[in-house]
PAMARRO-440915 format. One record per atom (N, C-alpha, C): x, y, z; residue number from 1. Coordinates in steps of 0.02 Angstrom, whole numbers. Example, Ala and Ser with C-alpha at 12.3 -4.5 7.8 and 13.67 -1.06 7.14 Angstrom:
<r><x>660</x><y>-284</y><z>390</z><i>1</i></r>
<r><x>615</x><y>-225</y><z>390</z><i>1</i></r>
<r><x>660</x><y>-165</y><z>390</z><i>1</i></r>
<r><x>642</x><y>-112</y><z>354</z><i>2</i></r>
<r><x>684</x><y>-53</y><z>357</z><i>2</i></r>
<r><x>645</x><y>2</y><z>394</z><i>2</i></r>
This chain:
<r><x>1312</x><y>-57</y><z>571</z><i>1</i></r>
<r><x>1331</x><y>-129</y><z>531</z><i>1</i></r>
<r><x>1344</x><y>-99</y><z>473</z><i>1</i></r>
<r><x>1392</x><y>-92</y><z>442</z><i>2</i></r>
<r><x>1430</x><y>-83</y><z>383</z><i>2</i></r>
<r><x>1397</x><y>-112</y><z>323</z><i>2</i></r>
<r><x>1388</x><y>-87</y><z>263</z><i>3</i></r>
<r><x>1372</x><y>-121</y><z>204</z><i>3</i></r>
<r><x>1422</x><y>-147</y><z>167</z><i>3</i></r>
<r><x>1437</x><y>-181</y><z>117</z><i>4</i></r>
<r><x>1490</x><y>-215</y><z>83</z><i>4</i></r>
<r><x>1453</x><y>-200</y><z>9</z><i>4</i></r>
<r><x>1498</x><y>-209</y><z>-24</z><i>5</i></r>
<r><x>1488</x><y>-212</y><z>-103</z><i>5</i></r>
<r><x>1450</x><y>-288</y><z>-119</z><i>5</i></r>
<r><x>1469</x><y>-339</y><z>-73</z><i>6</i></r>
<r><x>1435</x><y>-399</y><z>-76</z><i>6</i></r>
<r><x>1375</x><y>-393</y><z>-69</z><i>6</i></r>
<r><x>1355</x><y>-355</y><z>-9</z><i>7</i></r>
<r><x>1274</x><y>-333</y><z>14</z><i>7</i></r>
<r><x>1248</x><y>-312</y><z>-51</z><i>7</i></r>
<r><x>1264</x><y>-266</y><z>-98</z><i>8</i></r>
<r><x>1253</x><y>-232</y><z>-128</z><i>8</i></r>
<r><x>1224</x><y>-279</y><z>-207</z><i>8</i></r>
<r><x>1278</x><y>-317</y><z>-208</z><i>9</i></r>
<r><x>1273</x><y>-353</y><z>-264</z><i>9</i></r>
<r><x>1210</x><y>-414</y><z>-251</z><i>9</i></r>
<r><x>1204</x><y>-416</y><z>-191</z><i>10</i></r>
<r><x>1151</x><y>-484</y><z>-178</z><i>10</i></r>
<r><x>1078</x><y>-456</y><z>-176</z><i>10</i></r>
<r><x>1099</x><y>-390</y><z>-142</z><i>11</i></r>
<r><x>1013</x><y>-363</y><z>-161</z><i>11</i></r>
<r><x>1006</x><y>-329</y><z>-241</z><i>11</i></r>
<r><x>1046</x><y>-336</y><z>-268</z><i>12</i></r>
<r><x>1058</x><y>-322</y><z>-356</z><i>12</i></r>
<r><x>1020</x><y>-391</y><z>-383</z><i>12</i></r>
<r><x>1047</x><y>-454</y><z>-362</z><i>13</i></r>
<r><x>1023</x><y>-507</y><z>-376</z><i>13</i></r>
<r><x>955</x><y>-510</y><z>-362</z><i>13</i></r>
<r><x>937</x><y>-518</y><z>-303</z><i>14</i></r>
<r><x>866</x><y>-511</y><z>-288</z><i>14</i></r>
<r><x>822</x><y>-481</y><z>-323</z><i>14</i></r>
<r><x>840</x><y>-410</y><z>-341</z><i>15</i></r>
<r><x>792</x><y>-365</y><z>-386</z><i>15</i></r>
<r><x>820</x><y>-383</y><z>-454</z><i>15</i></r>
<r><x>837</x><y>-415</y><z>-491</z><i>16</i></r>
<r><x>858</x><y>-454</y><z>-555</z><i>16</i></r>
<r><x>886</x><y>-388</y><z>-573</z><i>16</i></r>
<r><x>927</x><y>-338</y><z>-560</z><i>17</i></r>
<r><x>961</x><y>-277</y><z>-581</z><i>17</i></r>
<r><x>1040</x><y>-305</y><z>-594</z><i>17</i></r>
<r><x>1046</x><y>-267</y><z>-666</z><i>18</i></r>
<r><x>1121</x><y>-273</y><z>-669</z><i>18</i></r>
<r><x>1168</x><y>-204</y><z>-665</z><i>18</i></r>
<r><x>1206</x><y>-212</y><z>-615</z><i>19</i></r>
<r><x>1242</x><y>-133</y><z>-602</z><i>19</i></r>
<r><x>1318</x><y>-152</y><z>-617</z><i>19</i></r>
<r><x>1330</x><y>-86</y><z>-649</z><i>20</i></r>
<r><x>1410</x><y>-90</y><z>-665</z><i>20</i></r>
<r><x>1445</x><y>-92</y><z>-590</z><i>20</i></r>
<r><x>1508</x><y>-76</y><z>-601</z><i>21</i></r>
<r><x>1556</x><y>-80</y><z>-548</z><i>21</i></r>
<r><x>1545</x><y>-10</y><z>-504</z><i>21</i></r>
<r><x>1543</x><y>38</y><z>-563</z><i>22</i></r>
<r><x>1538</x><y>108</y><z>-540</z><i>22</i></r>
<r><x>1477</x><y>108</y><z>-479</z><i>22</i></r>
<r><x>1408</x><y>90</y><z>-517</z><i>23</i></r>
<r><x>1358</x><y>94</y><z>-471</z><i>23</i></r>
<r><x>1349</x><y>56</y><z>-414</z><i>23</i></r>
<r><x>1390</x><y>-6</y><z>-425</z><i>24</i></r>
<r><x>1398</x><y>-47</y><z>-349</z><i>24</i></r>
<r><x>1427</x><y>-5</y><z>-303</z><i>24</i></r>
<r><x>1475</x><y>37</y><z>-312</z><i>25</i></r>
<r><x>1526</x><y>79</y><z>-270</z><i>25</i></r>
<r><x>1475</x><y>131</y><z>-253</z><i>25</i></r>
<r><x>1436</x><y>164</y><z>-293</z><i>26</i></r>
<r><x>1390</x><y>226</y><z>-264</z><i>26</i></r>
<r><x>1353</x><y>195</y><z>-238</z><i>26</i></r>
<r><x>1322</x><y>135</y><z>-239</z><i>27</i></r>
<r><x>1250</x><y>116</y><z>-194</z><i>27</i></r>
<r><x>1282</x><y>91</y><z>-132</z><i>27</i></r>
<r><x>1337</x><y>57</y><z>-127</z><i>28</i></r>
<r><x>1369</x><y>44</y><z>-66</z><i>28</i></r>
<r><x>1377</x><y>92</y><z>-19</z><i>28</i></r>
<r><x>1418</x><y>164</y><z>-66</z><i>29</i></r>
<r><x>1419</x><y>217</y><z>8</z><i>29</i></r>
<r><x>1359</x><y>253</y><z>18</z><i>29</i></r>
<r><x>1306</x><y>257</y><z>-23</z><i>30</i></r>
<r><x>1229</x><y>269</y><z>-20</z><i>30</i></r>
<r><x>1191</x><y>233</y><z>42</z><i>30</i></r>
<r><x>1202</x><y>159</y><z>27</z><i>31</i></r>
<r><x>1175</x><y>127</y><z>94</z><i>31</i></r>
<r><x>1183</x><y>120</y><z>144</z><i>31</i></r>
<r><x>1271</x><y>148</y><z>147</z><i>32</i></r>
<r><x>1310</x><y>144</y><z>221</z><i>32</i></r>
<r><x>1295</x><y>212</y><z>246</z><i>32</i></r>
<r><x>1261</x><y>271</y><z>203</z><i>33</i></r>
<r><x>1256</x><y>323</y><z>232</z><i>33</i></r>
<r><x>1169</x><y>321</y><z>265</z><i>33</i></r>
<r><x>1139</x><y>289</y><z>235</z><i>34</i></r>
<r><x>1070</x><y>285</y><z>251</z><i>34</i></r>
<r><x>1078</x><y>236</y><z>310</z><i>34</i></r>
<r><x>1117</x><y>191</y><z>335</z><i>35</i></r>
<r><x>1114</x><y>143</y><z>368</z><i>35</i></r>
<r><x>1147</x><y>185</y><z>449</z><i>35</i></r>
<r><x>1199</x><y>224</y><z>427</z><i>36</i></r>
<r><x>1235</x><y>253</y><z>482</z><i>36</i></r>
<r><x>1171</x><y>318</y><z>501</z><i>36</i></r>
<r><x>1126</x><y>330</y><z>467</z><i>37</i></r>
<r><x>1078</x><y>393</y><z>489</z><i>37</i></r>
<r><x>1028</x><y>357</y><z>524</z><i>37</i></r>
<r><x>1013</x><y>284</y><z>506</z><i>38</i></r>
<r><x>958</x><y>238</y><z>551</z><i>38</i></r>
<r><x>994</x><y>214</y><z>601</z><i>38</i></r>
<r><x>1066</x><y>222</y><z>616</z><i>39</i></r>
<r><x>1095</x><y>199</y><z>693</z><i>39</i></r>
<r><x>1083</x><y>263</y><z>729</z><i>39</i></r>
<r><x>1080</x><y>338</y><z>713</z><i>40</i></r>
<r><x>1070</x><y>385</y><z>736</z><i>40</i></r>
<r><x>1006</x><y>392</y><z>758</z><i>40</i></r>
<r><x>955</x><y>362</y><z>737</z><i>41</i></r>
<r><x>878</x><y>383</y><z>739</z><i>41</i></r>
<r><x>879</x><y>326</y><z>803</z><i>41</i></r>
<r><x>901</x><y>278</y><z>815</z><i>42</i></r>
<r><x>896</x><y>216</y><z>853</z><i>42</i></r>
<r><x>931</x><y>236</y><z>920</z><i>42</i></r>
<r><x>966</x><y>277</y><z>935</z><i>43</i></r>
<r><x>1000</x><y>318</y><z>997</z><i>43</i></r>
<r><x>944</x><y>339</y><z>1033</z><i>43</i></r>
<r><x>898</x><y>396</y><z>1002</z><i>44</i></r>
<r><x>856</x><y>430</y><z>1024</z><i>44</i></r>
<r><x>820</x><y>400</y><z>1093</z><i>44</i></r>
<r><x>809</x><y>435</y><z>1140</z><i>45</i></r>
<r><x>770</x><y>411</y><z>1201</z><i>45</i></r>
<r><x>706</x><y>413</y><z>1191</z><i>45</i></r>
<r><x>677</x><y>358</y><z>1191</z><i>46</i></r>
<r><x>611</x><y>353</y><z>1180</z><i>46</i></r>
<r><x>568</x><y>313</y><z>1242</z><i>46</i></r>
<r><x>601</x><y>333</y><z>1298</z><i>47</i></r>
<r><x>572</x><y>290</y><z>1365</z><i>47</i></r>
<r><x>517</x><y>340</y><z>1376</z><i>47</i></r>
<r><x>476</x><y>308</y><z>1400</z><i>48</i></r>
<r><x>397</x><y>343</y><z>1419</z><i>48</i></r>
<r><x>362</x><y>374</y><z>1360</z><i>48</i></r>
<r><x>387</x><y>341</y><z>1311</z><i>49</i></r>
<r><x>319</x><y>362</y><z>1255</z><i>49</i></r>
<r><x>310</x><y>303</y><z>1220</z><i>49</i></r>
<r><x>242</x><y>318</y><z>1227</z><i>50</i></r>
<r><x>190</x><y>249</y><z>1197</z><i>50</i></r>
<r><x>191</x><y>236</y><z>1117</z><i>50</i></r>
<r><x>203</x><y>170</y><z>1112</z><i>51</i></r>
<r><x>203</x><y>154</y><z>1049</z><i>51</i></r>
<r><x>131</x><y>184</y><z>1001</z><i>51</i></r>
<r><x>126</x><y>204</y><z>945</z><i>52</i></r>
<r><x>71</x><y>215</y><z>909</z><i>52</i></r>
<r><x>74</x><y>201</y><z>846</z><i>52</i></r>
<r><x>5</x><y>185</y><z>809</z><i>53</i></r>
<r><x>15</x><y>150</y><z>745</z><i>53</i></r>
<r><x>11</x><y>201</y><z>698</z><i>53</i></r>
<r><x>-18</x><y>266</y><z>708</z><i>54</i></r>
<r><x>-30</x><y>326</y><z>666</z><i>54</i></r>
<r><x>5</x><y>389</y><z>713</z><i>54</i></r>
<r><x>21</x><y>427</y><z>666</z><i>55</i></r>
<r><x>64</x><y>495</y><z>680</z><i>55</i></r>
<r><x>2</x><y>549</y><z>700</z><i>55</i></r>
<r><x>-50</x><y>542</y><z>703</z><i>56</i></r>
<r><x>-96</x><y>589</y><z>707</z><i>56</i></r>
<r><x>-158</x><y>547</y><z>733</z><i>56</i></r>
<r><x>-191</x><y>588</y><z>766</z><i>57</i></r>
<r><x>-252</x><y>549</y><z>799</z><i>57</i></r>
<r><x>-305</x><y>547</y><z>740</z><i>57</i></r>
<r><x>-334</x><y>479</y><z>752</z><i>58</i></r>
<r><x>-380</x><y>446</y><z>686</z><i>58</i></r>
<r><x>-461</x><y>485</y><z>713</z><i>58</i></r>
<r><x>-484</x><y>490</y><z>658</z><i>59</i></r>
<r><x>-564</x><y>513</y><z>675</z><i>59</i></r>
<r><x>-603</x><y>465</y><z>622</z><i>59</i></r>
<r><x>-653</x><y>467</y><z>647</z><i>60</i></r>
<r><x>-696</x><y>421</y><z>607</z><i>60</i></r>
<r><x>-728</x><y>469</y><z>551</z><i>60</i></r>
<r><x>-717</x><y>438</y><z>489</z><i>61</i></r>
<r><x>-717</x><y>474</y><z>421</z><i>61</i></r>
<r><x>-796</x><y>439</y><z>408</z><i>61</i></r>
<r><x>-831</x><y>378</y><z>421</z><i>62</i></r>
<r><x>-886</x><y>363</y><z>396</z><i>62</i></r>
<r><x>-957</x><y>374</y><z>448</z><i>62</i></r>
<r><x>-1009</x><y>384</y><z>398</z><i>63</i></r>
<r><x>-1064</x><y>401</y><z>426</z><i>63</i></r>
<r><x>-1082</x><y>329</y><z>464</z><i>63</i></r>
<r><x>-1130</x><y>346</y><z>533</z><i>64</i></r>
<r><x>-1157</x><y>284</y><z>555</z><i>64</i></r>
<r><x>-1197</x><y>235</y><z>504</z><i>64</i></r>
<r><x>-1196</x><y>170</y><z>512</z><i>65</i></r>
<r><x>-1236</x><y>103</y><z>484</z><i>65</i></r>
<r><x>-1301</x><y>117</y><z>504</z><i>65</i></r>
<r><x>-1351</x><y>138</y><z>472</z><i>66</i></r>
<r><x>-1414</x><y>150</y><z>497</z><i>66</i></r>
<r><x>-1468</x><y>127</y><z>439</z><i>66</i></r>
<r><x>-1497</x><y>70</y><z>449</z><i>67</i></r>
<r><x>-1556</x><y>50</y><z>400</z><i>67</i></r>
<r><x>-1591</x><y>98</y><z>372</z><i>67</i></r>
<r><x>-1614</x><y>112</y><z>310</z><i>68</i></r>
<r><x>-1654</x><y>151</y><z>277</z><i>68</i></r>
<r><x>-1693</x><y>127</y><z>227</z><i>68</i></r>
<r><x>-1749</x><y>157</y><z>212</z><i>69</i></r>
<r><x>-1786</x><y>116</y><z>152</z><i>69</i></r>
<r><x>-1730</x><y>125</y><z>95</z><i>69</i></r>
<r><x>-1757</x><y>67</y><z>30</z><i>70</i></r>
<r><x>-1715</x><y>61</y><z>-29</z><i>70</i></r>
<r><x>-1758</x><y>86</y><z>-63</z><i>70</i></r>
<r><x>-1739</x><y>108</y><z>-127</z><i>71</i></r>
<r><x>-1776</x><y>139</y><z>-189</z><i>71</i></r>
<r><x>-1814</x><y>67</y><z>-215</z><i>71</i></r>
<r><x>-1868</x><y>89</y><z>-258</z><i>72</i></r>
<r><x>-1912</x><y>60</y><z>-265</z><i>72</i></r>
<r><x>-1890</x><y>-4</y><z>-329</z><i>72</i></r>
<r><x>-1911</x><y>-57</y><z>-352</z><i>73</i></r>
<r><x>-1888</x><y>-84</y><z>-402</z><i>73</i></r>
<r><x>-1891</x><y>-47</y><z>-467</z><i>73</i></r>
<r><x>-1960</x><y>-20</y><z>-485</z><i>74</i></r>
<r><x>-1952</x><y>29</y><z>-529</z><i>74</i></r>
<r><x>-1907</x><y>89</y><z>-540</z><i>74</i></r>
<r><x>-1874</x><y>99</y><z>-499</z><i>75</i></r>
<r><x>-1834</x><y>175</y><z>-495</z><i>75</i></r>
<r><x>-1782</x><y>137</y><z>-514</z><i>75</i></r>
<r><x>-1763</x><y>78</y><z>-476</z><i>76</i></r>
<r><x>-1682</x><y>36</y><z>-497</z><i>76</i></r>
<r><x>-1688</x><y>30</y><z>-573</z><i>76</i></r>
<r><x>-1740</x><y>-9</y><z>-607</z><i>77</i></r>
<r><x>-1742</x><y>-37</y><z>-674</z><i>77</i></r>
<r><x>-1740</x><y>29</y><z>-709</z><i>77</i></r>
<r><x>-1759</x><y>90</y><z>-697</z><i>78</i></r>
<r><x>-1788</x><y>150</y><z>-737</z><i>78</i></r>
<r><x>-1740</x><y>161</y><z>-808</z><i>78</i></r>
<r><x>-1685</x><y>161</y><z>-794</z><i>79</i></r>
<r><x>-1622</x><y>160</y><z>-843</z><i>79</i></r>
<r><x>-1581</x><y>95</y><z>-878</z><i>79</i></r>
<r><x>-1623</x><y>47</y><z>-860</z><i>80</i></r>
<r><x>-1590</x><y>-26</y><z>-888</z><i>80</i></r>
<r><x>-1607</x><y>-24</y><z>-944</z><i>80</i></r>
<r><x>-1559</x><y>-47</y><z>-1006</z><i>81</i></r>
<r><x>-1556</x><y>-60</y><z>-1063</z><i>81</i></r>
<r><x>-1614</x><y>-102</y><z>-1079</z><i>81</i></r>
<r><x>-1612</x><y>-162</y><z>-1030</z><i>82</i></r>
<r><x>-1663</x><y>-224</y><z>-1052</z><i>82</i></r>
<r><x>-1680</x><y>-242</y><z>-980</z><i>82</i></r>
<r><x>-1749</x><y>-250</y><z>-967</z><i>83</i></r>
<r><x>-1776</x><y>-290</y><z>-906</z><i>83</i></r>
<r><x>-1812</x><y>-340</y><z>-928</z><i>83</i></r>
<r><x>-1811</x><y>-401</y><z>-884</z><i>84</i></r>
<r><x>-1862</x><y>-447</y><z>-887</z><i>84</i></r>
<r><x>-1891</x><y>-465</y><z>-837</z><i>84</i></r>
<r><x>-1946</x><y>-467</y><z>-802</z><i>85</i></r>
<r><x>-1994</x><y>-482</y><z>-752</z><i>85</i></r>
<r><x>-1972</x><y>-472</y><z>-673</z><i>85</i></r>
<r><x>-1949</x><y>-392</y><z>-705</z><i>86</i></r>
<r><x>-1934</x><y>-358</y><z>-632</z><i>86</i></r>
<r><x>-1856</x><y>-358</y><z>-632</z><i>86</i></r>
<r><x>-1811</x><y>-387</y><z>-672</z><i>87</i></r>
<r><x>-1754</x><y>-401</y><z>-659</z><i>87</i></r>
<r><x>-1722</x><y>-367</y><z>-711</z><i>87</i></r>
<r><x>-1645</x><y>-357</y><z>-704</z><i>88</i></r>
<r><x>-1608</x><y>-330</y><z>-762</z><i>88</i></r>
<r><x>-1583</x><y>-383</y><z>-796</z><i>88</i></r>
<r><x>-1599</x><y>-379</y><z>-860</z><i>89</i></r>
<r><x>-1579</x><y>-427</y><z>-918</z><i>89</i></r>
<r><x>-1504</x><y>-412</y><z>-946</z><i>89</i></r>
<r><x>-1467</x><y>-464</y><z>-941</z><i>90</i></r>
<r><x>-1395</x><y>-462</y><z>-972</z><i>90</i></r>
<r><x>-1388</x><y>-517</y><z>-1018</z><i>90</i></r>
<r><x>-1329</x><y>-514</y><z>-1067</z><i>91</i></r>
<r><x>-1311</x><y>-573</y><z>-1110</z><i>91</i></r>
<r><x>-1305</x><y>-634</y><z>-1085</z><i>91</i></r>
<r><x>-1318</x><y>-691</y><z>-1105</z><i>92</i></r>
<r><x>-1287</x><y>-748</y><z>-1092</z><i>92</i></r>
<r><x>-1210</x><y>-755</y><z>-1084</z><i>92</i></r>
<r><x>-1190</x><y>-783</y><z>-1044</z><i>93</i></r>
<r><x>-1114</x><y>-788</y><z>-1046</z><i>93</i></r>
<r><x>-1090</x><y>-852</y><z>-1045</z><i>93</i></r>
<r><x>-1142</x><y>-906</y><z>-1030</z><i>94</i></r>
<r><x>-1114</x><y>-969</y><z>-1023</z><i>94</i></r>
<r><x>-1149</x><y>-996</y><z>-1074</z><i>94</i></r>
<r><x>-1112</x><y>-1041</y><z>-1108</z><i>95</i></r>
<r><x>-1142</x><y>-1070</y><z>-1171</z><i>95</i></r>
<r><x>-1168</x><y>-1164</y><z>-1161</z><i>95</i></r>
């Protein structure tokens, strides 16, 4: 598929870019080269290769979700600037 100057102008319009005539010529050539390379990649024989979502094997990076005891209320409120009846006290935001 050959890219045309009109295609570049349309893409520039969508991206809200103002391009000079020289830039349009340059981008037409560059996009044409990119598309030509992609066409070469599409010719590679992939018969018998299973599709993947990742190029490297995935490994579990999180620890097991195991219930443990939590910290005490006093420890949680230890550094609170203000506390009231066992809770964090924060400024009122609704008037």
